[in-house]
N, C-alpha and C positions, 0 to 999 in steps of 0.2 A: 589412846588407844584402843587394848585392850577394855581398857572399861569405859567406852562408850559404845561397843560394839556387844556385850554383859548389858548398859541400860536398853540400847535399843530391842534386840532380843528378848527384856521382859515387860517392853512395850508395847511389840508388833502385837504382843498374847492378849489383847485387851481393848475394847470396844475403839473409834474413834473419839476424840471428847468434839463436842459440836454447841452451838450459840444455841438448842435453847433446854438447854436441862439435860439431858437426858444421860443417862452415863455419868453426868458428870460429875465428882467427886461422892461415888460410895466407897470410895477405896481410905476416901482422907477417918470412916470408919473403922472399928473391929468388927462390931456387930447391927447388923438393919434389922426389922422386921420386914419382912416378906409378903405382897401378899404378888400372890397368884394367876391370871390370868382372867380365869375364871372366877375372880373374888373373894378367895377362899385363901382365910388364914394360913400361911406356912410357918407360921412360928418366928424366933430371932433362930439370925443364922450369919454364918462370918460374912463380913461384905462380900468376900473370892467368891464365895458360894452360888449370891446372890445374882453376883455374873455369868457365870459362866451355867445359870440356872436359866434366865435370860437367852441370856449367846444358846442352847438347848432348844430351845421352844423359835430360836429363831427372832427376837423380841426385842423392847428397850427396858430400859428400865428409869423412872420417873419417880424425883423424889417427890414424895405422897403427904409426907407431914412431917417437917424439918425440928422442931422442936421438944417431941416426943423423944421417951431414955426405952433403948435402944429407935433412935431414924425412922420409918415409915416409910420401903421403899417399895413402888406395884413395877409389876410386871403386863409394860405393855404394846402393844397388837405396832415391830414397826412400820411406822410409814415411811412412806418413798421425800427421801429431803432430797430440798435440788435446788442447786445454784443460785441463786439472789443474785440477778445480774446485776453490775456495775452500771452506778447511773452515769452515764454519760450528759455534757456538754455540746448542746449547734453551735457547727463553727459561727463566732462571733459572738458567741450569748453574752451576758456581765455574770452570771454566776447564778448559784441556787434560786434565787428572789426573785430574777426575775426581771431583774428591775436594767432600763432601760434603753433611760437615760429620760428629757423632763416628754409630759404626754400636755395636753391641749393645744 
């Protein structure tokens, strides 16, 4: 219980993971090359420092060049994230393909 509480506290400070690649994975690197909102190279910084810089500008981080050494991450304007609606089927529908039966 004490360990899980400490883990919850430490992860609460990080930006949420997202399906669109923003903020994902920056902490798997020790150092990253950071590009600011203005497009200027901010140099090589610690990954946590890159997260803090993005958070300080109310922005997101996006991995721009994964195969570079160190990888390049860009601070990008935060965009509103909308929940994707869950697809639902109409009553009596046969499935996503729409095949409801024979035709002709």
